[in-house]
N, C-alpha and C positions, 0 to 999 in steps of 0.2 A: 520726241515722244509725246503722244497726245491721248487724251481720254475724252470719250463722248458721254460720260455719265457725271463726273464731278470735276470737270476742268482739267487743266494740264497737271500732270504729276511730275514734279521735279525733286531733286535731291533735297531732303530736309522738309518737304511739304507734308509728309506723313511718316509715321513710324512703321516701318516694314514689319517689325516684330509683332505688330498687332494684326497682321493679315496672313491669310492663306492665299497662295498664288497658284493658279492653274491655267492651262491653255484654254482659250476660247475656241470651242469646236464649231466647225462649219456644218452643223447638223440641224435636226428638228427637235425642238423641246417637246418632251412627253412626260405625262404624269400617270403613274400607276395608282389608281384610287382604291386598290384592294380587290377589284373585280376586273377592271378593263384598263387598257392603255388609252389615254386621251390626249388631244392636243391642248395647248394652253387656252384655247377658246372653248374647251369642253367637248369637242367633236371626237367621236370614236376613231381609234386607229385599229385596223383589222389585222393584227399580228397573228401568225400561226399559233396554235395551242402549245406546241413544244417551246415556243419562244417565251411564253408567259407562265407556264405551269409551275416554275420554281419561284415566282415572285410571291412575296408575303401577302397573306389574306387579311391582315389586320393593320398593316402599316402603310401609310401613303409615302411613296418615294417619287422623286423627281429627277429627271436626267435628260440626256441628249441622245436621240437616235442618230447614229453616225456610222458612216462607211470608211471615210478617210478624207484627208485634205483635198479640197477641190472636187469633191464628189457629191455636192449638194443636189444637183439636178437629177442624177441617177437615183439618189436616195428618195427624193420627192416622188419620182415615178413609182417606186416600189411601195411607198407609204400610202399613196392615193388609192391603190387597188382595194376594193371592198371584198374581193376574194383573193386572199394573200397567195402569192407565188412562193411556195416553200423554198424552192431552190434559190430565188433571189434574196430571200430573207436570211439565207446562210451568211451573207456578207454584212448584215446589219449588227451593230453593237448597241447596247443600252448602257451609256456612260453616266453613272449616277453622280449627282452633285448635292442633293439635299433630301431631308426627310421631314416634311412639313408637320407630320403628326407627332413628332418627338418634341416634347417640351424642352425649352432651354435655348441658349445662344448657339450660334453656328458651330462652335468647337464641340459642343455636346451632341448636336445633331450629326456632325461629321463622324464622331466616334461611334455613335449608334449605327450609322450607315455602313461604316467599315466592318463592324461586327456582323451586321446583317448580310453583307455581300459574301463574307466567308462561309456563311451557312448556305447561301444560294449555290455557291460553287459551280457556276457556269462560266466558261471562258468569254462568252459574249455579253455577260452582265457583270460590270465591275465599276468601282468608284474611280472617277477622274483623279489623276495624280494631283495631290495638293502639296505644294512646296512651302517651306518656311525660309525666307531669305532675310539677311541681316543688312546687306548693303545695297545701295541704289545701283551700283555697277553690276551687281548680280542680276537685278531685274532688267536692266538695259541689255545685258548680254543674252538673257533668256528670250526677251522680246525680239531681238534681232535674229536670233537663231530660228525661232518659230516663223518669223516673217520670211526669211531666206528660203525656208523649206516649204513655203506656200501656205502657212497657217494664217489664222485670222487675228491673233493677238493673245492677250492674257486677261484673266479676271482676278481682281484682288477682292477677297471676301473678308471683312472684319471678323475677328474671332468671336466678338460679343454681339454680332448682329442678330436681331430677331428675324424670324421668317416673315417675308413680305412678298406677296404675289405681284411682281412688277418691279419698277425701278425703286432702288433703296439707296439711301445715303451710305450704307455700309458695304455696297457692292460697286466696284469701279471696273469699267471696261476700258482696257488700255490697248491702243493700236499705234502703229507707225504711220498709219494712213487714215483717211476718213471714208465713210460709206454713205451713199444716199440713193434715192430712187428718182426716176423720171419717166415720162411717157414718150413713146416713139411717135414722132410726127412726120418723118420722112426718111429717105435713103439717099446715099450718094454712090454712084457706080464705082466699082473697083477698077484699078489700073494695073498694068504689068501682069504679075502672076495672078492677080485677082480680077483680071478682065473677064467680064461676063458674070461676075458675082457681085455681091454687096461689098462695097469698100468701106462704108461708114454709115452710121445711123444719125439722124438729127433727132434730138430729144428736147423736151420742155419740162422744167421742174414745176413744183407747185407754186413757186413765186414768179412764174412766167419767164424764167431765164432759158434761152435757147442756145444750144451748142452742139457740137459734133463729137461723137465717140467712134474712133476708128481702130482701136486696139482691144485685145482681149478675146477676140472671136476665134473659134476653131474654123477649119476649112468647111466643115459640115454646116456650121452656123452661117457662114458667108454664102453658101449655096442655098440655104433655106433660112433666110433671115426671119426674126420674130416679126409678127404682123404689126402694122401701124395701129396705134391705140393701146398696145400692150405696155405693161410696166416693166422696166428693167432696173436692176440694181447695178450701180457702178462704184468704182473706187477712185479716189483722187487725193491730191496733196495740196491743200490750201486753195486760195482763190486769186484770180487776177484782179487788177484795179477795177475792172468792169463787173466783178462779181461772178465770173465764169470759173467753174472748177478747173484747176490745173491738172494736166496729165490724166484726164479721165479715161478709164478703161473699163470695158464691159466685164461684169462678173457672171450674171445669170439673168434669166427671165424670171420675174416674180409672178408666178401664175396664180398663187392663192394667198390672200392676206392672212390665212390661218397658219401658214407655215413659213 
């Protein structure tokens, strides 16, 4: 079990009673400012009117636009349209996780958010399930189940944490794997059933480590590989003695730094 926010979480390293635990969704963070949906960088998200008309006009709320596990790229395509496709937006959910304009610690903001969502009463706008766990084995079991089902991991949010836009000591991201990004610098042709298609990509990290990624691609992505110079996100499990990510597998093309 590993964390990329506050170090490795092990039994006894923190008091689980002090944390709310939720699944880390593979979506796009969005903030409702009382008038419009925006990305975390402040850029507008052009959602259909019916999607936002039930959102509060005086309370800022924050959440994740989400379709489902493993559907980030489909979601990103929908969100980028300046003229929203109403039919495609039918698949999108706004999964709420904080209310920045509510004063008080996270437990207070969460209670206000839960009350607010009941008044909104829309099936596609709801609060992310927050669990209270008492034992480390429960956390480990939950994390493994989410990972097995293709999820990203879990978030541990301290009950007394003040709102902070960005990384916070009271917010821990926990995964069974690690994620990173690299730039595509070349290809390797496929063999066997992948003959005539892309077999692997060669990438280079920001610290000039070059290595090959050959798994995680769909048949469509192998037939139409992402262009050289583009940034990809990949998943891995630790490093070799030479500093190369172990078991690297492709997750997605990172087309926009804003999402």
